DRENDO-1510 file (C-alpha; in Angstrom, 1 decimal, always signed):
<recs>
REC; n; res; u; v; w
REC; 1; MET; +119.0; +111.4; +112.3 .
REC; 2; LEU; +120.3; +108.4; +114.2 .
REC; 3; ARG; +119.1; +105.2; +114.5 .
REC; 4; ARG; +119.1; +102.7; +117.3 .
REC; 5; GLY; +121.2; +99.6; +116.6 .
REC; 6; LEU; +123.2; +98.9; +113.7 .
REC; 7; SER; +122.1; +100.4; +110.3 .
REC; 8; HIS; +121.7; +98.4; +107.2 .
REC; 9; THR; +125.1; +100.0; +105.9 .
REC; 10; ASP; +126.7; +98.7; +108.8 .
REC; 11; ILE; +125.3; +95.2; +108.5 .
REC; 12; SER; +126.4; +95.5; +104.6 .
REC; 13; LYS; +129.7; +96.4; +105.6 .
REC; 14; ARG; +130.1; +93.4; +108.4 .
REC; 15; LEU; +128.4; +90.8; +105.9 .
REC; 16; GLN; +131.4; +92.2; +103.1 .
REC; 17; ARG; +134.0; +91.7; +106.0 .
REC; 18; MET; +132.7; +88.3; +106.9 .
REC; 19; THR; +132.5; +87.1; +103.1 .
REC; 20; HIS; +136.2; +88.2; +102.5 .
REC; 21; THR; +137.6; +86.5; +105.4 .
REC; 22; ARG; +135.7; +83.6; +104.4 .
REC; 23; LEU; +136.9; +83.7; +100.8 .
REC; 24; HIS; +140.8; +84.3; +102.1 .
REC; 25; TYR; +141.0; +81.7; +105.1 .
REC; 26; GLY; +138.0; +79.5; +104.0 .
REC; 27; LYS; +139.9; +77.3; +101.7 .
REC; 28; ALA; +138.5; +74.1; +102.5 .
REC; 29; GLY; +134.8; +73.3; +103.4 .
REC; 30; TYR; +133.9; +76.6; +102.2 .
REC; 31; PRO; +131.4; +77.0; +99.2 .
REC; 32; PRO; +132.9; +78.2; +95.8 .
REC; 33; PHE; +133.4; +82.2; +95.4 .
REC; 34; PHE; +129.8; +82.4; +93.0 .
REC; 35; GLN; +127.9; +80.6; +95.9 .
REC; 36; VAL; +129.3; +82.8; +98.6 .
REC; 37; ALA; +128.8; +85.9; +96.7 .
REC; 38; ALA; +125.1; +85.1; +95.8 .
REC; 39; THR; +124.5; +84.5; +99.4 .
REC; 40; CYS; +126.0; +87.6; +100.6 .
REC; 41; GLU; +124.1; +89.3; +98.1 .
REC; 42; THR; +120.8; +87.7; +99.2 .
REC; 43; LEU; +121.3; +88.5; +102.8 .
REC; 44; MET; +122.2; +91.9; +102.0 .
REC; 45; ASN; +119.1; +92.6; +99.7 .
REC; 46; ALA; +116.4; +90.6; +101.6 .
REC; 47; ASP; +115.2; +93.7; +103.3 .
REC; 48; ARG; +115.1; +96.2; +100.5 .
REC; 49; LEU; +112.0; +97.3; +99.3 .
REC; 50; SER; +112.1; +99.5; +96.1 .
REC; 51; ILE; +109.7; +102.6; +96.7 .
REC; 52; LEU; +107.6; +104.9; +94.8 .
REC; 53; TYR; +106.8; +107.8; +96.8 .
REC; 54; VAL; +104.3; +110.4; +96.2 .
REC; 55; GLU; +103.9; +113.6; +98.1 .
REC; 56; ASP; +103.2; +117.0; +96.5 .
REC; 57; ASN; +104.8; +118.6; +99.2 .
REC; 58; GLU; +108.2; +119.2; +98.1 .
REC; 59; MET; +109.5; +119.7; +101.9 .
REC; 60; LEU; +108.0; +116.3; +103.1 .
REC; 61; ARG; +109.3; +114.7; +99.9 .
REC; 62; ALA; +112.7; +115.9; +100.3 .
REC; 63; THR; +112.9; +115.0; +103.8 .
REC; 64; ILE; +111.0; +111.3; +103.7 .
REC; 65; VAL; +113.2; +110.4; +100.7 .
REC; 66; GLU; +116.2; +111.4; +102.3 .
REC; 67; TYR; +115.4; +109.1; +105.2 .
REC; 68; LEU; +114.8; +106.2; +103.4 .
REC; 69; VAL; +117.6; +106.6; +101.1 .
REC; 70; GLU; +120.7; +107.5; +103.6 .
REC; 71; GLU; +119.0; +106.0; +106.9 .
REC; 72; LEU; +117.7; +102.9; +105.4 .
REC; 73; SER; +119.4; +102.4; +102.0 .
REC; 74; LEU; +116.4; +101.8; +100.5 .
REC; 75; PRO; +116.1; +102.8; +96.8 .
REC; 76; VAL; +113.4; +105.2; +96.2 .
REC; 77; THR; +111.5; +107.1; +93.4 .
REC; 78; PRO; +109.8; +110.4; +94.3 .
REC; 79; VAL; +107.1; +112.1; +92.4 .
REC; 80; ALA; +104.9; +114.6; +93.0 .
REC; 81; SER; +101.4; +113.5; +91.3 .
REC; 82; ALA; +99.4; +110.4; +90.8 .
REC; 83; GLU; +100.1; +111.0; +86.7 .
REC; 84; ALA; +103.6; +111.2; +87.5 .
REC; 85; ALA; +103.2; +107.7; +89.6 .
REC; 86; LEU; +101.7; +106.0; +86.9 .
REC; 87; ALA; +104.1; +106.7; +84.5 .
REC; 88; ALA; +106.9; +105.0; +86.7 .
REC; 89; LEU; +104.8; +102.2; +87.4 .
REC; 90; ALA; +104.8; +101.4; +83.9 .
REC; 91; GLN; +108.6; +101.9; +83.5 .
REC; 92; ALA; +110.0; +99.8; +86.6 .
REC; 93; HIS; +109.0; +97.5; +89.3 .
REC; 94; TYR; +108.2; +98.2; +92.6 .
REC; 95; ASP; +107.4; +96.7; +95.9 .
REC; 96; VAL; +105.7; +99.5; +97.7 .
REC; 97; LEU; +103.8; +102.5; +96.7 .
REC; 98; LEU; +103.8; +105.0; +99.6 .
REC; 99; THR; +101.3; +107.9; +98.8 .
REC; 100; ASP; +99.7; +110.7; +100.1 .
REC; 101; VAL; +95.8; +111.0; +99.8 .
REC; 102; SER; +95.8; +114.7; +99.0 .
REC; 103; LEU; +97.3; +115.2; +95.6 .
REC; 104; PRO; +97.0; +117.8; +92.6 .
REC; 105; GLY; +94.4; +116.2; +90.2 .
REC; 106; ARG; +93.6; +112.5; +91.2 .
REC; 107; SER; +93.9; +111.3; +94.6 .
REC; 108; GLY; +96.3; +109.2; +96.0 .
REC; 109; ILE; +93.1; +106.6; +96.8 .
REC; 110; GLU; +92.4; +106.9; +93.2 .
REC; 111; LEU; +95.9; +106.1; +92.4 .
REC; 112; GLY; +95.8; +103.3; +94.8 .
REC; 113; ARG; +92.9; +101.6; +92.9 .
REC; 114; ASP; +94.6; +102.1; +89.8 .
REC; 115; ALA; +98.0; +100.5; +90.9 .
REC; 116; LEU; +96.4; +97.6; +93.0 .
REC; 117; ALA; +94.1; +97.1; +89.9 .
REC; 118; ARG; +97.0; +96.7; +87.4 .
REC; 119; TYR; +99.9; +95.6; +89.6 .
REC; 120; PRO; +98.3; +93.3; +92.3 .
REC; 121; ASP; +101.5; +92.5; +94.2 .
REC; 122; ILE; +102.7; +96.3; +94.9 .
REC; 123; HIS; +102.0; +97.0; +98.7 .
REC; 124; LEU; +100.0; +100.2; +98.9 .
REC; 125; ILE; +100.7; +102.9; +101.8 .
REC; 126; ILE; +98.2; +105.8; +102.1 .
REC; 127; SER; +99.6; +108.7; +104.0 .
REC; 128; THR; +96.9; +110.7; +105.1 .
REC; 129; GLY; +95.6; +112.7; +108.6 .
REC; 130; HIS; +92.1; +111.7; +106.9 .
REC; 131; ASP; +90.1; +108.6; +107.8 .
REC; 132; VAL; +90.9; +106.2; +105.1 .
REC; 133; SER; +89.9; +103.1; +107.5 .
REC; 134; GLY; +87.2; +101.8; +105.0 .
REC; 135; PHE; +89.0; +101.7; +101.9 .
REC; 136; VAL; +92.3; +100.2; +103.7 .
REC; 137; GLN; +90.1; +97.5; +104.9 .
REC; 138; ASN; +88.5; +96.7; +101.7 .
REC; 139; MET; +91.8; +96.6; +99.4 .
REC; 140; PRO; +94.6; +93.9; +99.2 .
REC; 141; ASN; +98.3; +94.8; +100.5 .
REC; 142; THR; +97.0; +98.3; +101.9 .
REC; 143; GLN; +97.9; +99.9; +105.2 .
REC; 144; CYS; +97.8; +103.4; +106.4 .
REC; 145; LEU; +100.6; +105.8; +107.5 .
REC; 146; PRO; +98.4; +108.2; +109.6 .
REC; 147; LYS; +99.8; +112.0; +109.3 .
REC; 148; PRO; +101.5; +113.2; +111.4 .
REC; 149; PHE; +103.7; +110.3; +111.7 .
REC; 150; ASP; +107.3; +109.7; +112.6 .
REC; 151; LEU; +110.3; +107.9; +111.5 .
REC; 152; ASP; +109.6; +105.0; +113.5 .
REC; 153; HIS; +105.8; +104.8; +111.9 .
REC; 154; ILE; +107.7; +104.5; +108.5 .
REC; 155; ASP; +109.9; +101.9; +110.2 .
REC; 156; ALA; +106.8; +100.1; +111.4 .
REC; 157; VAL; +104.9; +100.3; +108.2 .
REC; 158; LEU; +107.8; +98.8; +106.3 .
REC; 159; ALA; +108.5; +96.2; +108.7 .
REC; 160; SER; +104.8; +95.1; +107.9 .
REC; 161; VAL; +105.2; +94.9; +104.3 .
REC; 162; ARG; +108.7; +93.0; +104.6 .
REC; 163; GLN; +106.7; +90.3; +106.9 .
REC; 164; SER; +103.8; +90.2; +104.3 .
REC; 165; ILE; +106.4; +89.6; +101.2 .
REC; 166; ALA; +108.2; +87.2; +103.2 .
REC; 167; GLU; +105.0; +85.2; +104.5 .
REC; 168; ARG; +104.5; +85.3; +100.4 .
REC; 169; ALA; +107.7; +83.9; +99.4 .
</recs>
């Protein structure tokens, strides 16, 4: 899967080269090393969202995880059920809960309600081929990713989440 423009990895490499050049050549007038390193780290991780991805279809789960990790360089924890997702949420912080609606056991809607009640800052992305507009409109930090979707749709929804987080900061 190829993306237009520079990837997150390309940008990170360029930032690392710029920082190395500044540190090597910029003895006068540049901040101390730890300030440059902290600034570079902030720039490189500003758009990194930690994602908990819940999908029971193993093939789809593997494909989307590969895209999010390899192409977007995002940390992703994949699970196959709502129960596994709730256990993961109790163990680590996630910026985004991306879930299918139709899951074995509890539905993605039930999972979303529970997650938002327990973790009000999490952003919920519901992936479904069903109409869930009523649920999405009535829940904070919630968006729909209609199925079938392509990778550009994932990018657009994640960009919207990044914007929302930036506006809150």
